[in-house]
Structure formats: structure tokens, C-alpha cells
N, C-alpha and C positions, 0 to 999 in steps of 0.2 A: 373172719376178722381176727388178727393176733391179738394176744393178751397185752394189755397196757401195763403189766407188772414189770418192774425192773429186773432184767435177767441177771441171774447170778453166774458169773464165770470164774472159775478158780484161776488164780495165778494173773488175773488182769487187774490193772489199776482201776480205781473208781472212776477217774475221768474218762478212761477208755471205754469202760461199761456204759458210762452216761451218754457218750457219743454214739456207740452201737445203738443204745436204746432209742435215742432220738432219731437215728436214721431208719431205724426198724419202723417206729411208729409213723414217721412221715411218709414212708414207703406205702404203709397200709392206707393212710389218708389220701395219698396221690391216687392210689389205685381206685379207692372209693369215688374220688372226685371224677376221675377219668370215666368210670362206670356211669356214674350219674350224667355226665356231659354226653356220652353216647346214647344213653337212654333218651335223653332230651332231645338230642339231634334226630333220632329216629322217629320221635313223636312229631317234631316240627316238619320232617319230611313227608310224614303221613298226612298232616294237616296241609302242607303245601300242595300235595298231589290231589287232595280232595278239593282245594281251592281252585286249582287248575281245572279240574273236571267241571266245577260250577261256572267258571268263567268261559269255558268253551260252550257249555250248555247255553248260558245267557247270550253269548255272541252269535249262536245259531238262531236263538229265538228273536234277536234284534234283526238279524239279516232276513228272517222269514217274515217279519212285520214290515221291513222297509221296502215296501212295495206300493203300487197304486191301488186304491179301492174307489169304486163309484158308490156314493152315498146319498141318501135322501136327506136334505137339510131343512130345518125350520129355524126361525130366529126367536129370541125372547129379549124383552127389554124393560120397559118402564115398570110394570107390575112386580118384576123380581128385583129391581135395582135395589142394593142395600142388604138384600137377604143373604144369609149364610149359605155358601156352597158346600159341597161335600168336602172340599179340600180344608174347609174352615176358614177360608178368605170370604170377604164380602164380594157379592157379585156386582161388577161394574158393567153397565151396558155399554161403556165407551172403551172398555178393554177388548183386546183381540184374544178371546177365550171361547172355548167351546165345552159342551157336555157331551160325554160319549161313554157308554157302558163297557165297550169291548177294548178299549186302550187304557194303558196304565195311567195314573194320575201324572200330571206335569209332562206328559209326552208332547213334543212339539211336532206340529204337522203343518203341512203346505196344502192350502185349500186352493183350487183353482176352477174356474169356468171359462167361457169363450172371451170374457172381458178382461179379467184380471186375475192375479194370484195373492194370496195373503198368508203370512205364517202366523199361526195361533197356537195357544197352549191349552191342553186339557186341564180343567180346573174343577170340573163338576161331573157327576154322574146323573143319568137320566133315571125316571122312575123304574122300578122293578117290572120286568115283563116287556120293556121297550126292546123291539127286536134289534139285531145287530144290523148295521148297515144304515143306521139313522142316527143322526146328531143334531143337537141344538147349538147355534152359533150365536154370539152377541149381536146386539142391534148395529153396532158399529161395522162389523164384518158384512152383514147383509147390505148395509148402506154403501160401503166402499166397493162391494162386488156387484151392486146394480140390481139387486132382486128384492130389495125390502118391500117394495109395494106388493109383490106377488105372495110373499108369506112363505113359500115353499119353492125349492129348486132341487136339481140334481147337481152334485159337485164332485170333483175328482180329489181325493184326499190321499196324500202321501206321507207316511211317517218318516220324520227326519231323525238322523242318528243323534 
């Protein structure tokens, strides 16, 4: 960085010296601002590339999840109605919700059997140690799908985007 002292030029008027000094210091400040902007742009480019890589990875994970699974389902209702779910919401046996350990919270899924299909949301996790491929559905889903009286069934689960 150049010195900010007023340069002394022999034979030049004071005004001319002042103009030269102003131009000289502004040139230094402009160069410093350009260097800072370039450094900031490089950092933003690096962050953008990292975010692009994360987006590609998440899209691949979502695409891998977006397929059909065959799951064993049971339902839960009255004894759990009003209790806190893992999501922090209160369990409502009349809501279309499921408990699942292997899907992210708030994933939307399509559950189907030979009778009908229902769209539900994951809002709870099951107890630790529950095998993957097992889900608990709300009482309303079991009733709508026609297997409430049996208590357990096999369903087709498709993760929705």
C-alpha cells in the first residue's frame, strides 16, 4: 500500500499536488477494494460449488428413497391419543400420520393395499430396536384401508417427493 503522506513535488503548484495525491490514494483504495471483491467472489464460488455438491447428493438420496417398499404395518390409537410424538406434535388418532424409524421426519408417503391408497406423513419414530420395514399407522388410516379389526397387515409404501 502506498504512503498516505502528501507527496512533495518541486515546481508544482499546491493544487496540482493535491489532485495527484487524491488520485494516487484513490487508486490504492480502488485496488484494495477490487482485491477484496475478488477474494469474496472466490469464496462465494467455493461455497456455491460445495452447495451444488450437497444438492446433487441429496437429490440422489431422494431418488434412491423414491421407490416402493413392502412393509409390515400395525396401528395405534386411543391409548396414545394426545401424547407427544417424536416430532413434538401431539398424536391425533384421526390424523393421517405414521411412525417409522427409517424415513426422515415429515416425509410424505403413499400407503396402499388391495382396497385403497392413503397419503400420510411421518411424524413419529418407533421404539429403538424396531426393525426397518415395520411402521405404525394412525387408527384413521387402518380404518380407511379396511384392516383395523385385524390389527396387522402388509402394505406397499412409496416415498413421495
